[in-house]
N, CA, C, O and CB atoms as a CASP TS submission, in Angstrom:
PFRMAT TS
TARGET T0000
AUTHOR 0000-0000-0000
METHOD Language model
MODEL 1
PARENT N/A
ATOM      1  N   MET     1     170.841 112.963  74.653  1.00  0.00           N
ATOM      2  CA  MET     1     171.904 113.489  73.556  1.00  0.00           C
ATOM      3  C   MET     1     171.474 112.649  72.220  1.00  0.00           C
ATOM      4  O   MET     1     171.834 113.125  71.143  1.00  0.00           O
ATOM      5  CB  MET     1     173.686 113.139  74.043  1.00  0.00           C
ATOM      6  N   LEU     2     170.726 111.425  72.220  1.00  0.00           N
ATOM      7  CA  LEU     2     170.569 110.916  70.876  1.00  0.00           C
ATOM      8  C   LEU     2     169.325 111.691  70.593  1.00  0.00           C
ATOM      9  O   LEU     2     169.190 111.924  69.392  1.00  0.00           O
ATOM     10  CB  LEU     2     170.461 109.260  70.705  1.00  0.00           C
ATOM     11  N   ASN     3     168.355 112.167  71.380  1.00  0.00           N
ATOM     12  CA  ASN     3     167.133 112.857  70.660  1.00  0.00           C
ATOM     13  C   ASN     3     167.225 113.912  69.794  1.00  0.00           C
ATOM     14  O   ASN     3     166.201 114.363  69.282  1.00  0.00           O
ATOM     15  CB  ASN     3     166.294 113.333  71.507  1.00  0.00           C
ATOM     16  N   ASN     4     168.467 114.440  69.520  1.00  0.00           N
ATOM     17  CA  ASN     4     168.772 115.551  68.735  1.00  0.00           C
ATOM     18  C   ASN     4     169.355 115.149  67.288  1.00  0.00           C
ATOM     19  O   ASN     4     169.684 115.939  66.403  1.00  0.00           O
ATOM     20  CB  ASN     4     169.750 116.410  69.520  1.00  0.00           C
ATOM     21  N   ILE     5     169.394 114.130  67.257  1.00  0.00           N
ATOM     22  CA  ILE     5     170.372 113.451  65.868  1.00  0.00           C
ATOM     23  C   ILE     5     169.535 114.125  64.617  1.00  0.00           C
ATOM     24  O   ILE     5     169.967 115.217  64.247  1.00  0.00           O
ATOM     25  CB  ILE     5     170.341 111.310  65.703  1.00  0.00           C
ATOM     26  N   GLY     6     168.507 113.656  63.996  1.00  0.00           N
ATOM     27  CA  GLY     6     167.597 114.130  63.099  1.00  0.00           C
ATOM     28  C   GLY     6     168.120 113.397  61.831  1.00  0.00           C
ATOM     29  O   GLY     6     169.101 112.653  61.824  1.00  0.00           O
ATOM     30  N   LEU     7     167.424 113.669  60.873  1.00  0.00           N
ATOM     31  CA  LEU     7     167.777 113.579  59.609  1.00  0.00           C
ATOM     32  C   LEU     7     169.186 113.636  58.973  1.00  0.00           C
ATOM     33  O   LEU     7     169.825 112.663  58.572  1.00  0.00           O
ATOM     34  CB  LEU     7     167.140 114.404  59.149  1.00  0.00           C
ATOM     35  N   PRO     8     169.574 114.953  58.946  1.00  0.00           N
ATOM     36  CA  PRO     8     170.781 115.278  58.499  1.00  0.00           C
ATOM     37  C   PRO     8     171.887 114.456  59.430  1.00  0.00           C
ATOM     38  O   PRO     8     172.907 114.015  58.900  1.00  0.00           O
ATOM     39  CB  PRO     8     170.907 116.849  58.530  1.00  0.00           C
ATOM     40  N   GLY     9     171.708 114.332  60.410  1.00  0.00           N
ATOM     41  CA  GLY     9     172.727 113.357  61.321  1.00  0.00           C
ATOM     42  C   GLY     9     172.903 111.900  60.801  1.00  0.00           C
ATOM     43  O   GLY     9     173.908 111.306  60.409  1.00  0.00           O
ATOM     44  N   LEU    10     171.613 111.518  60.923  1.00  0.00           N
ATOM     45  CA  LEU    10     171.697 110.110  60.196  1.00  0.00           C
ATOM     46  C   LEU    10     172.175 110.003  58.852  1.00  0.00           C
ATOM     47  O   LEU    10     172.808 108.972  58.622  1.00  0.00           O
ATOM     48  CB  LEU    10     170.430 109.504  60.122  1.00  0.00           C
ATOM     49  N   LEU    11     172.024 110.860  57.847  1.00  0.00           N
ATOM     50  CA  LEU    11     172.808 110.726  56.672  1.00  0.00           C
ATOM     51  C   LEU    11     174.061 110.953  56.645  1.00  0.00           C
ATOM     52  O   LEU    11     174.742 110.502  55.724  1.00  0.00           O
ATOM     53  CB  LEU    11     172.418 111.373  55.817  1.00  0.00           C
ATOM     54  N   LEU    12     174.570 111.647  57.584  1.00  0.00           N
ATOM     55  CA  LEU    12     176.177 111.775  57.845  1.00  0.00           C
ATOM     56  C   LEU    12     176.690 110.787  58.541  1.00  0.00           C
ATOM     57  O   LEU    12     177.880 110.540  58.345  1.00  0.00           O
ATOM     58  CB  LEU    12     176.612 112.956  58.580  1.00  0.00           C
ATOM     59  N   ILE    13     176.028 110.069  59.407  1.00  0.00           N
ATOM     60  CA  ILE    13     176.405 108.599  60.057  1.00  0.00           C
ATOM     61  C   ILE    13     176.412 107.568  58.848  1.00  0.00           C
ATOM     62  O   ILE    13     177.369 106.794  58.825  1.00  0.00           O
ATOM     63  CB  ILE    13     175.189 108.054  61.301  1.00  0.00           C
ATOM     64  N   ALA    14     175.562 107.474  57.947  1.00  0.00           N
ATOM     65  CA  ALA    14     175.513 106.678  56.991  1.00  0.00           C
ATOM     66  C   ALA    14     176.595 106.626  56.134  1.00  0.00           C
ATOM     67  O   ALA    14     177.245 105.647  55.771  1.00  0.00           O
ATOM     68  CB  ALA    14     174.532 106.881  56.409  1.00  0.00           C
ATOM     69  N   VAL    15     176.730 107.993  55.807  1.00  0.00           N
ATOM     70  CA  VAL    15     177.875 108.480  54.614  1.00  0.00           C
ATOM     71  C   VAL    15     179.265 107.719  55.445  1.00  0.00           C
ATOM     72  O   VAL    15     180.013 106.873  54.955  1.00  0.00           O
ATOM     73  CB  VAL    15     178.067 110.687  54.390  1.00  0.00           C
ATOM     74  N   VAL    16     179.323 108.239  56.665  1.00  0.00           N
ATOM     75  CA  VAL    16     180.890 107.913  57.097  1.00  0.00           C
ATOM     76  C   VAL    16     180.844 106.393  57.294  1.00  0.00           C
ATOM     77  O   VAL    16     181.926 105.856  57.061  1.00  0.00           O
ATOM     78  CB  VAL    16     181.460 108.741  58.632  1.00  0.00           C
ATOM     79  N   VAL    17     179.680 105.423  57.733  1.00  0.00           N
ATOM     80  CA  VAL    17     179.901 104.132  57.528  1.00  0.00           C
ATOM     81  C   VAL    17     180.333 103.599  56.500  1.00  0.00           C
ATOM     82  O   VAL    17     181.213 102.738  56.499  1.00  0.00           O
ATOM     83  CB  VAL    17     179.084 103.605  57.710  1.00  0.00           C
ATOM     84  N   LEU    18     179.708 104.095  55.396  1.00  0.00           N
ATOM     85  CA  LEU    18     179.799 103.599  54.014  1.00  0.00           C
ATOM     86  C   LEU    18     181.221 103.806  53.353  1.00  0.00           C
ATOM     87  O   LEU    18     181.831 103.020  52.629  1.00  0.00           O
ATOM     88  CB  LEU    18     178.724 104.316  53.163  1.00  0.00           C
ATOM     89  N   VAL    19     181.614 105.128  53.809  1.00  0.00           N
ATOM     90  CA  VAL    19     183.502 105.152  53.525  1.00  0.00           C
ATOM     91  C   VAL    19     183.939 104.369  54.255  1.00  0.00           C
ATOM     92  O   VAL    19     184.488 103.530  53.541  1.00  0.00           O
ATOM     93  CB  VAL    19     184.457 106.466  53.836  1.00  0.00           C
ATOM     94  N   LEU    20     184.059 104.074  55.371  1.00  0.00           N
ATOM     95  CA  LEU    20     184.617 103.228  56.261  1.00  0.00           C
ATOM     96  C   LEU    20     184.849 102.001  55.691  1.00  0.00           C
ATOM     97  O   LEU    20     185.942 101.593  55.298  1.00  0.00           O
ATOM     98  CB  LEU    20     183.890 103.105  57.359  1.00  0.00           C
ATOM     99  N   PHE    21     183.798 101.421  55.652  1.00  0.00           N
ATOM    100  CA  PHE    21     183.255  99.780  55.544  1.00  0.00           C
ATOM    101  C   PHE    21     183.248  99.418  53.958  1.00  0.00           C
ATOM    102  O   PHE    21     183.712  98.350  53.560  1.00  0.00           O
ATOM    103  CB  PHE    21     181.457  99.544  56.233  1.00  0.00           C
ATOM    104  N   GLY    22     182.742 100.289  53.172  1.00  0.00           N
ATOM    105  CA  GLY    22     182.984 100.044  51.815  1.00  0.00           C
ATOM    106  C   GLY    22     181.324  99.450  51.772  1.00  0.00           C
ATOM    107  O   GLY    22     180.542  99.205  52.690  1.00  0.00           O
ATOM    108  N   ARG    23     181.202  99.357  50.437  1.00  0.00           N
ATOM    109  CA  ARG    23     179.682  98.787  49.955  1.00  0.00           C
ATOM    110  C   ARG    23     179.532  97.529  50.067  1.00  0.00           C
ATOM    111  O   ARG    23     178.429  97.130  50.442  1.00  0.00           O
ATOM    112  CB  ARG    23     179.290  99.002  48.557  1.00  0.00           C
ATOM    113  N   GLY    24     180.456  96.683  49.814  1.00  0.00           N
ATOM    114  CA  GLY    24     180.381  95.240  49.963  1.00  0.00           C
ATOM    115  C   GLY    24     180.406  94.831  51.276  1.00  0.00           C
ATOM    116  O   GLY    24     179.510  94.082  51.666  1.00  0.00           O
ATOM    117  N   LYS    25     181.305  95.203  52.053  1.00  0.00           N
ATOM    118  CA  LYS    25     181.192  94.806  53.698  1.00  0.00           C
ATOM    119  C   LYS    25     179.808  94.912  54.262  1.00  0.00           C
ATOM    120  O   LYS    25     179.363  94.036  55.004  1.00  0.00           O
ATOM    121  CB  LYS    25     182.110  95.813  54.654  1.00  0.00           C
ATOM    122  N   ILE    26     178.993  96.170  53.859  1.00  0.00           N
ATOM    123  CA  ILE    26     177.799  96.615  54.749  1.00  0.00           C
ATOM    124  C   ILE    26     176.736  95.651  53.816  1.00  0.00           C
ATOM    125  O   ILE    26     175.671  95.347  54.353  1.00  0.00           O
ATOM    126  CB  ILE    26     177.438  98.589  54.814  1.00  0.00           C
ATOM    127  N   SER    27     176.962  95.244  52.654  1.00  0.00           N
ATOM    128  CA  SER    27     176.205  94.236  51.795  1.00  0.00           C
ATOM    129  C   SER    27     175.929  93.075  52.707  1.00  0.00           C
ATOM    130  O   SER    27     174.828  92.742  53.145  1.00  0.00           O
ATOM    131  CB  SER    27     177.040  93.750  50.464  1.00  0.00           C
ATOM    132  N   SER    28     177.299  92.411  52.966  1.00  0.00           N
ATOM    133  CA  SER    28     177.544  91.054  53.215  1.00  0.00           C
ATOM    134  C   SER    28     177.067  91.076  54.648  1.00  0.00           C
ATOM    135  O   SER    28     176.563  90.038  55.075  1.00  0.00           O
ATOM    136  CB  SER    28     179.076  90.546  52.956  1.00  0.00           C
ATOM    137  N   LEU    29     177.158  92.074  55.407  1.00  0.00           N
ATOM    138  CA  LEU    29     176.726  92.265  56.821  1.00  0.00           C
ATOM    139  C   LEU    29     174.994  92.379  57.123  1.00  0.00           C
ATOM    140  O   LEU    29     174.397  91.878  58.075  1.00  0.00           O
ATOM    141  CB  LEU    29     177.478  93.663  57.297  1.00  0.00           C
ATOM    142  N   MET    30     174.403  93.211  55.980  1.00  0.00           N
ATOM    143  CA  MET    30     172.930  93.238  56.143  1.00  0.00           C
ATOM    144  C   MET    30     172.441  91.877  55.694  1.00  0.00           C
ATOM    145  O   MET    30     171.372  91.522  56.191  1.00  0.00           O
ATOM    146  CB  MET    30     172.235  94.421  55.302  1.00  0.00           C
ATOM    147  N   GLY    31     173.130  90.911  54.701  1.00  0.00           N
ATOM    148  CA  GLY    31     172.576  89.896  54.608  1.00  0.00           C
ATOM    149  C   GLY    31     172.782  88.760  55.591  1.00  0.00           C
ATOM    150  O   GLY    31     172.040  87.779  55.550  1.00  0.00           O
ATOM    151  N   GLU    32     173.664  88.852  56.382  1.00  0.00           N
ATOM    152  CA  GLU    32     173.616  88.277  57.695  1.00  0.00           C
ATOM    153  C   GLU    32     173.084  88.575  58.700  1.00  0.00           C
ATOM    154  O   GLU    32     172.954  87.706  59.562  1.00  0.00           O
ATOM    155  CB  GLU    32     174.442  88.170  58.084  1.00  0.00           C
ATOM    156  N   VAL    33     172.631  89.808  58.913  1.00  0.00           N
ATOM    157  CA  VAL    33     171.646  90.134  59.749  1.00  0.00           C
ATOM    158  C   VAL    33     170.093  89.698  59.282  1.00  0.00           C
ATOM    159  O   VAL    33     169.228  89.420  60.113  1.00  0.00           O
ATOM    160  CB  VAL    33     171.802  91.581  59.931  1.00  0.00           C
ATOM    161  N   GLY    34     169.885  89.680  57.964  1.00  0.00           N
ATOM    162  CA  GLY    34     168.569  88.967  57.556  1.00  0.00           C
ATOM    163  C   GLY    34     168.609  87.657  57.766  1.00  0.00           C
ATOM    164  O   GLY    34     167.591  87.110  58.190  1.00  0.00           O
ATOM    165  N   LYS    35     169.641  86.989  57.542  1.00  0.00           N
ATOM    166  CA  LYS    35     169.658  85.492  57.792  1.00  0.00           C
ATOM    167  C   LYS    35     169.511  85.149  59.259  1.00  0.00           C
ATOM    168  O   LYS    35     168.959  84.129  59.670  1.00  0.00           O
ATOM    169  CB  LYS    35     170.976  84.863  57.272  1.00  0.00           C
ATOM    170  N   GLY    36     170.060  86.101  60.017  1.00  0.00           N
ATOM    171  CA  GLY    36     169.462  85.828  61.643  1.00  0.00           C
ATOM    172  C   GLY    36     168.402  85.984  62.080  1.00  0.00           C
ATOM    173  O   GLY    36     167.993  85.347  63.051  1.00  0.00           O
ATOM    174  N   ILE    37     167.600  87.024  61.348  1.00  0.00           N
ATOM    175  CA  ILE    37     166.405  87.568  61.821  1.00  0.00           C
ATOM    176  C   ILE    37     165.431  86.336  61.482  1.00  0.00           C
ATOM    177  O   ILE    37     164.483  85.997  62.192  1.00  0.00           O
ATOM    178  CB  ILE    37     166.020  89.048  61.106  1.00  0.00           C
ATOM    179  N   THR    38     165.844  85.684  60.208  1.00  0.00           N
ATOM    180  CA  THR    38     164.836  84.311  59.522  1.00  0.00           C
ATOM    181  C   THR    38     165.080  83.361  60.433  1.00  0.00           C
ATOM    182  O   THR    38     164.141  82.625  60.738  1.00  0.00           O
ATOM    183  CB  THR    38     165.240  83.606  57.886  1.00  0.00           C
ATOM    184  N   SER    39     166.235  83.190  60.991  1.00  0.00           N
ATOM    185  CA  SER    39     166.687  81.929  61.897  1.00  0.00           C
ATOM    186  C   SER    39     165.984  82.130  63.157  1.00  0.00           C
ATOM    187  O   SER    39     165.437  81.222  63.783  1.00  0.00           O
ATOM    188  CB  SER    39     168.356  81.808  62.195  1.00  0.00           C
ATOM    189  N   PHE    40     166.020  83.424  63.523  1.00  0.00           N
ATOM    190  CA  PHE    40     165.111  83.511  65.079  1.00  0.00           C
ATOM    191  C   PHE    40     163.558  83.371  64.720  1.00  0.00           C
ATOM    192  O   PHE    40     162.946  82.539  65.390  1.00  0.00           O
ATOM    193  CB  PHE    40     165.327  85.234  66.006  1.00  0.00           C
ATOM    194  N   LYS    41     162.962  83.958  63.915  1.00  0.00           N
ATOM    195  CA  LYS    41     161.585  83.812  63.400  1.00  0.00           C
ATOM    196  C   LYS    41     161.298  82.062  63.411  1.00  0.00           C
ATOM    197  O   LYS    41     160.415  81.541  64.092  1.00  0.00           O
ATOM    198  CB  LYS    41     161.483  84.579  61.721  1.00  0.00           C
ATOM    199  N   LYS    42     162.026  81.482  62.716  1.00  0.00           N
ATOM    200  CA  LYS    42     161.928  80.226  62.617  1.00  0.00           C
ATOM    201  C   LYS    42     161.922  79.542  63.774  1.00  0.00           C
ATOM    202  O   LYS    42     161.100  78.637  63.921  1.00  0.00           O
ATOM    203  CB  LYS    42     162.762  79.816  61.900  1.00  0.00           C
ATOM    204  N   GLY    43     162.699  79.812  64.631  1.00  0.00           N
ATOM    205  CA  GLY    43     163.066  79.362  66.030  1.00  0.00           C
ATOM    206  C   GLY    43     161.886  79.498  67.092  1.00  0.00           C
ATOM    207  O   GLY    43     161.668  78.676  67.982  1.00  0.00           O
ATOM    208  N   ILE    44     161.089  80.772  66.841  1.00  0.00           N
ATOM    209  CA  ILE    44     160.183  81.131  67.492  1.00  0.00           C
ATOM    210  C   ILE    44     158.889  80.251  67.248  1.00  0.00           C
ATOM    211  O   ILE    44     158.194  79.689  68.094  1.00  0.00           O
ATOM    212  CB  ILE    44     160.086  82.432  67.259  1.00  0.00           C
ATOM    213  N   ASN    45     158.742  80.276  65.846  1.00  0.00           N
ATOM    214  CA  ASN    45     157.604  79.437  65.290  1.00  0.00           C
ATOM    215  C   ASN    45     157.631  78.002  65.443  1.00  0.00           C
ATOM    216  O   ASN    45     156.550  77.415  65.499  1.00  0.00           O
ATOM    217  CB  ASN    45     157.483  79.644  63.925  1.00  0.00           C
ATOM    218  N   ASP    46     158.787  77.305  65.524  1.00  0.00           N
ATOM    219  CA  ASP    46     158.986  76.005  66.105  1.00  0.00           C
ATOM    220  C   ASP    46     158.714  75.901  67.180  1.00  0.00           C
ATOM    221  O   ASP    46     157.922  74.981  67.382  1.00  0.00           O
ATOM    222  CB  ASP    46     160.024  75.539  66.071  1.00  0.00           C
ATOM    223  N   GLY    47     159.134  76.660  68.368  1.00  0.00           N
ATOM    224  CA  GLY    47     158.913  76.655  69.760  1.00  0.00           C
ATOM    225  C   GLY    47     157.460  76.519  70.002  1.00  0.00           C
ATOM    226  O   GLY    47     157.026  75.589  70.681  1.00  0.00           O
ATOM    227  N   ALA    48     156.687  77.421  69.465  1.00  0.00           N
ATOM    228  CA  ALA    48     155.189  77.881  69.586  1.00  0.00           C
ATOM    229  C   ALA    48     154.598  76.433  69.095  1.00  0.00           C
ATOM    230  O   ALA    48     153.778  75.806  69.765  1.00  0.00           O
ATOM    231  CB  ALA    48     154.688  79.395  68.497  1.00  0.00           C
ATOM    232  N   LYS    49     155.038  76.055  68.036  1.00  0.00           N
ATOM    233  CA  LYS    49     154.441  74.702  67.401  1.00  0.00           C
ATOM    234  C   LYS    49     154.538  73.302  68.528  1.00  0.00           C
ATOM    235  O   LYS    49     153.661  72.468  68.755  1.00  0.00           O
ATOM    236  CB  LYS    49     155.456  74.333  65.867  1.00  0.00           C
ATOM    237  N   GLU    50     155.769  73.392  69.045  1.00  0.00           N
ATOM    238  CA  GLU    50     155.867  72.314  70.133  1.00  0.00           C
ATOM    239  C   GLU    50     155.252  72.713  71.012  1.00  0.00           C
ATOM    240  O   GLU    50     154.767  71.712  71.539  1.00  0.00           O
ATOM    241  CB  GLU    50     157.060  71.926  70.640  1.00  0.00           C
ATOM    242  N   LEU    51     154.931  73.606  71.558  1.00  0.00           N
ATOM    243  CA  LEU    51     154.171  73.938  72.818  1.00  0.00           C
ATOM    244  C   LEU    51     152.650  73.591  72.393  1.00  0.00           C
ATOM    245  O   LEU    51     151.827  73.186  73.214  1.00  0.00           O
ATOM    246  CB  LEU    51     154.390  75.619  73.316  1.00  0.00           C
ATOM    247  N   GLU    52     152.416  73.755  71.276  1.00  0.00           N
ATOM    248  CA  GLU    52     151.047  73.577  70.899  1.00  0.00           C
ATOM    249  C   GLU    52     150.785  71.908  70.780  1.00  0.00           C
ATOM    250  O   GLU    52     149.840  71.364  71.350  1.00  0.00           O
ATOM    251  CB  GLU    52     150.766  74.415  69.446  1.00  0.00           C
ATOM    252  N   ASP    53     151.740  71.204  69.975  1.00  0.00           N
ATOM    253  CA  ASP    53     151.410  69.869  70.255  1.00  0.00           C
ATOM    254  C   ASP    53     151.720  69.239  71.379  1.00  0.00           C
ATOM    255  O   ASP    53     151.363  68.065  71.473  1.00  0.00           O
ATOM    256  CB  ASP    53     151.825  69.185  69.444  1.00  0.00           C
ATOM    257  N   GLN    54     152.275  69.710  72.218  1.00  0.00           N
ATOM    258  CA  GLN    54     152.373  69.242  73.609  1.00  0.00           C
ATOM    259  C   GLN    54     151.002  69.254  74.238  1.00  0.00           C
ATOM    260  O   GLN    54     150.519  68.270  74.799  1.00  0.00           O
ATOM    261  CB  GLN    54     153.351  70.118  74.431  1.00  0.00           C
ATOM    262  N   LYS    55     150.384  70.454  74.112  1.00  0.00           N
ATOM    263  CA  LYS    55     148.986  70.977  74.508  1.00  0.00           C
ATOM    264  C   LYS    55     147.829  70.056  74.105  1.00  0.00           C
ATOM    265  O   LYS    55     146.892  69.740  74.839  1.00  0.00           O
ATOM    266  CB  LYS    55     148.728  72.366  73.846  1.00  0.00           C
ATOM    267  N   ALA    56     148.025  69.669  72.833  1.00  0.00           N
ATOM    268  CA  ALA    56     147.109  68.859  71.877  1.00  0.00           C
ATOM    269  C   ALA    56     147.524  67.296  72.525  1.00  0.00           C
ATOM    270  O   ALA    56     146.551  66.568  72.717  1.00  0.00           O
ATOM    271  CB  ALA    56     147.540  69.129  69.955  1.00  0.00           C
ATOM    272  N   ASP    57     148.633  66.830  72.811  1.00  0.00           N
ATOM    273  CA  ASP    57     148.750  65.641  73.452  1.00  0.00           C
ATOM    274  C   ASP    57     148.328  65.267  74.684  1.00  0.00           C
ATOM    275  O   ASP    57     148.012  64.135  75.049  1.00  0.00           O
ATOM    276  CB  ASP    57     149.758  65.410  73.469  1.00  0.00           C
ATOM    277  N   ALA    58     148.339  66.400  75.383  1.00  0.00           N
ATOM    278  CA  ALA    58     147.812  66.392  76.814  1.00  0.00           C
ATOM    279  C   ALA    58     146.094  66.512  77.006  1.00  0.00           C
ATOM    280  O   ALA    58     145.498  66.332  78.068  1.00  0.00           O
ATOM    281  CB  ALA    58     148.541  67.696  77.567  1.00  0.00           C
ATOM    282  N   ALA    59     145.505  66.849  75.742  1.00  0.00           N
ATOM    283  CA  ALA    59     144.061  67.238  75.838  1.00  0.00           C
ATOM    284  C   ALA    59     143.716  66.021  75.231  1.00  0.00           C
ATOM    285  O   ALA    59     142.560  65.686  75.492  1.00  0.00           O
ATOM    286  CB  ALA    59     143.497  68.648  75.118  1.00  0.00           C
ATOM    287  N   LYS    60     144.305  65.286  74.542  1.00  0.00           N
ATOM    288  CA  LYS    60     143.750  64.040  73.902  1.00  0.00           C
ATOM    289  C   LYS    60     143.350  63.084  74.929  1.00  0.00           C
ATOM    290  O   LYS    60     142.273  62.526  74.718  1.00  0.00           O
ATOM    291  CB  LYS    60     144.752  63.367  72.963  1.00  0.00           C
ATOM    292  N   ASP    61     143.964  62.778  75.967  1.00  0.00           N
ATOM    293  CA  ASP    61     143.778  61.888  77.030  1.00  0.00           C
ATOM    294  C   ASP    61     143.085  62.386  78.080  1.00  0.00           C
ATOM    295  O   ASP    61     143.746  62.861  79.003  1.00  0.00           O
ATOM    296  CB  ASP    61     144.901  61.428  77.480  1.00  0.00           C
ATOM    297  N   VAL    62     141.803  62.386  78.157  1.00  0.00           N
ATOM    298  CA  VAL    62     140.977  63.079  78.932  1.00  0.00           C
ATOM    299  C   VAL    62     140.256  62.292  80.101  1.00  0.00           C
ATOM    300  O   VAL    62     139.445  62.781  80.888  1.00  0.00           O
ATOM    301  CB  VAL    62     140.069  63.662  78.069  1.00  0.00           C
ATOM    302  N   THR    63     140.715  60.940  80.067  1.00  0.00           N
ATOM    303  CA  THR    63     140.163  60.158  80.847  1.00  0.00           C
ATOM    304  C   THR    63     140.386  60.213  82.244  1.00  0.00           C
ATOM    305  O   THR    63     141.522  60.372  82.691  1.00  0.00           O
ATOM    306  CB  THR    63     140.391  59.133  80.451  1.00  0.00           C
ATOM    307  N   PRO    64     139.203  60.072  83.104  1.00  0.00           N
ATOM    308  CA  PRO    64     139.697  60.234  84.595  1.00  0.00           C
ATOM    309  C   PRO    64     140.571  58.985  85.016  1.00  0.00           C
ATOM    310  O   PRO    64     140.661  57.871  84.498  1.00  0.00           O
ATOM    311  CB  PRO    64     138.380  60.363  85.658  1.00  0.00           C
ATOM    312  N   GLU    65     141.256  59.598  86.252  1.00  0.00           N
ATOM    313  CA  GLU    65     142.287  58.480  86.762  1.00  0.00           C
ATOM    314  C   GLU    65     141.463  57.254  87.334  1.00  0.00           C
ATOM    315  O   GLU    65     142.085  56.191  87.328  1.00  0.00           O
ATOM    316  CB  GLU    65     143.327  59.097  88.016  1.00  0.00           C
ATOM    317  N   SER    66     140.476  57.226  87.710  1.00  0.00           N
ATOM    318  CA  SER    66     139.584  56.208  88.224  1.00  0.00           C
ATOM    319  C   SER    66     139.019  55.291  87.156  1.00  0.00           C
ATOM    320  O   SER    66     138.875  54.125  87.526  1.00  0.00           O
ATOM    321  CB  SER    66     138.475  56.850  88.952  1.00  0.00           C
ATOM    322  N   GLU    67     138.686  55.559  85.971  1.00  0.00           N
ATOM    323  CA  GLU    67     138.446  54.864  84.922  1.00  0.00           C
ATOM    324  C   GLU    67     139.488  54.270  84.223  1.00  0.00           C
ATOM    325  O   GLU    67     139.222  53.307  83.504  1.00  0.00           O
ATOM    326  CB  GLU    67     137.827  55.525  84.200  1.00  0.00           C
ATOM    327  N   LYS    68     140.838  54.752  84.326  1.00  0.00           N
ATOM    328  CA  LYS    68     142.031  54.179  83.860  1.00  0.00           C
ATOM    329  C   LYS    68     142.432  52.919  84.815  1.00  0.00           C
ATOM    330  O   LYS    68     143.031  51.955  84.336  1.00  0.00           O
ATOM    331  CB  LYS    68     143.153  55.309  83.823  1.00  0.00           C
ATOM    332  N   ASP    69     142.187  52.959  85.747  1.00  0.00           N
ATOM    333  CA  ASP    69     142.703  52.039  86.952  1.00  0.00           C
ATOM    334  C   ASP    69     141.391  50.790  86.502  1.00  0.00           C
ATOM    335  O   ASP    69     141.709  49.602  86.556  1.00  0.00           O
ATOM    336  CB  ASP    69     142.588  52.978  88.958  1.00  0.00           C
ATOM    337  N   LYS    70     140.630  50.996  86.275  1.00  0.00           N
ATOM    338  CA  LYS    70     139.050  49.924  85.987  1.00  0.00           C
ATOM    339  C   LYS    70     139.919  49.224  84.820  1.00  0.00           C
ATOM    340  O   LYS    70     140.115  48.022  85.002  1.00  0.00           O
ATOM    341  CB  LYS    70     137.070  50.913  85.268  1.00  0.00           C
ATOM    342  N   ALA    71     140.416  49.733  83.765  1.00  0.00           N
ATOM    343  CA  ALA    71     140.644  49.390  82.566  1.00  0.00           C
ATOM    344  C   ALA    71     141.742  48.305  82.811  1.00  0.00           C
ATOM    345  O   ALA    71     142.244  47.709  81.858  1.00  0.00           O
ATOM    346  CB  ALA    71     140.987  50.582  81.677  1.00  0.00           C
TER
END
C-alpha cells in the first residue's frame, strides 16, 4: 500500500499536516526531534568510550597471576 505514494502523495500529506498543526507546532516538534537525535548520538558515543576505557584498564594489567602472588 505504501509503495505507491510517490511525490504528489507526499506533498499532499505535508500540506495537510501543515494545515492541521501549523508552522509553529511543526517547527518546535522538529527542534525536539533534533535534540533527541543529538542526545541519542551522545549517549552512544559515551557508551563506546566507556567500553574502550574498560578494555584499556584491563589491558594495562598484563602481569601473570603467578608473578602477582610472588610480589
